[in-house]
C-alpha positions in Angstrom: 9.7 8.3 -14.5 12.7 7.6 -16.7 12.3 4.3 -19.1 8.8 3.7 -18.3 5.6 4.3 -20.8 3.3 7.1 -19.7 0.4 4.6 -19.2 2.0 1.8 -17.0 1.0 1.4 -13.6 3.4 2.5 -11.4 4.8 0.4 -8.1 4.1 1.2 -4.6 6.7 3.3 -2.6 5.9 1.4 0.4 3.7 -1.7 0.3 2.4 -3.9 4.0 0.8 -6.9 4.0 -1.0 -9.2 6.7 -2.5 -12.1 6.9 -4.4 -14.0 9.7 -5.9 -17.6 10.1 -8.1 -19.1 12.4 -9.8 -22.6 13.3 -12.7 -21.3 14.3 -13.6 -17.8 14.4 -17.1 -16.1 15.4 -18.6 -12.2 15.4 -20.3 -11.3 18.5 -21.4 -8.2 16.3 -21.1 -7.0 12.6 -17.4 -5.7 12.4 -16.7 -2.0 11.2 -13.7 -1.5 9.5 -12.0 1.5 7.7 -9.0 1.7 5.9 -7.7 5.2 5.4 -4.1 6.3 3.9 -2.8 9.9 4.9 -0.2 12.1 4.0 2.1 14.2 2.8 2.9 15.4 -0.3 0.1 13.8 -2.4 -0.3 10.0 -1.9 -1.4 7.6 -4.3 -3.2 4.4 -2.3 -5.1 1.1 -2.9 -5.6 -2.0 -0.4 -7.5 -4.8 -0.9 -7.8 -8.1 0.6 -8.3 -12.1 -0.2 -10.4 -14.5 2.2 -11.2 -17.9 2.2 -14.3 -19.4 4.1 -15.4 -15.7 5.3 -17.9 -13.8 3.4 -17.9 -10.3 3.1 -20.3 -9.5 5.3 -20.3 -12.0 8.5 -23.3 -12.9 10.5 -23.0 -12.2 14.2 -23.5 -15.7 15.9 -22.4 -18.0 13.2 -18.7 -20.0 13.6 -16.7 -19.3 10.4 -14.3 -22.9 10.1 -10.8 -22.6 8.4 -10.4 -19.1 7.8 -7.5 -17.6 6.4 -7.8 -13.8 5.7 -4.8 -11.4 3.4 -4.7 -8.0 3.7 -2.3 -5.9 1.4 -2.2 -1.9 1.3 0.5 0.6 -0.8 1.1 3.8 -1.6 3.1 5.8 -4.1 4.2 9.4 -4.0 2.3 11.6 -6.4 4.0 12.0 -10.0 4.5 15.5 -9.0 6.0 14.8 -5.7 8.7 11.9 -7.8 9.4 14.5 -10.0 10.6 16.8 -7.7 12.7 14.3 -5.5 14.2 12.9 -8.8 15.7 16.2 -9.6 16.9 16.6 -6.0 18.3 14.0 -6.5 20.4 14.7 -9.8 21.0 18.6 -8.2 22.5 16.6 -5.5 24.4 14.5 -7.9 26.0 17.6 -9.8 27.4 19.1 -6.6 29.0 16.2 -5.6 30.8 15.8 -8.6 31.6 19.2 -8.5 32.8 18.9 -5.4 34.9 16.0 -6.0 36.3 17.7 -9.6 37.7 20.8 -7.4 
């Protein structure tokens, strides 16, 4: 992308976040969670969570109080895809300018 150093990370093209709070929370069994990003064309993705009063590994039957969990997931198109899209946009802009000049 123009105006950006090659070693600078590019911001996500799409980002989704959620926060959940609970006064009391108890698990009957250990939860199984999985995050998967799919996409075509090439996609780079990342996610992370922040927890308050809730450990990464919860204990079944234990009550956790004043819990807060935040999760954010983001994805961005691969550099090659971005370059291809930028070229398409530029090409369309040239075509539009030409048709207006005619």
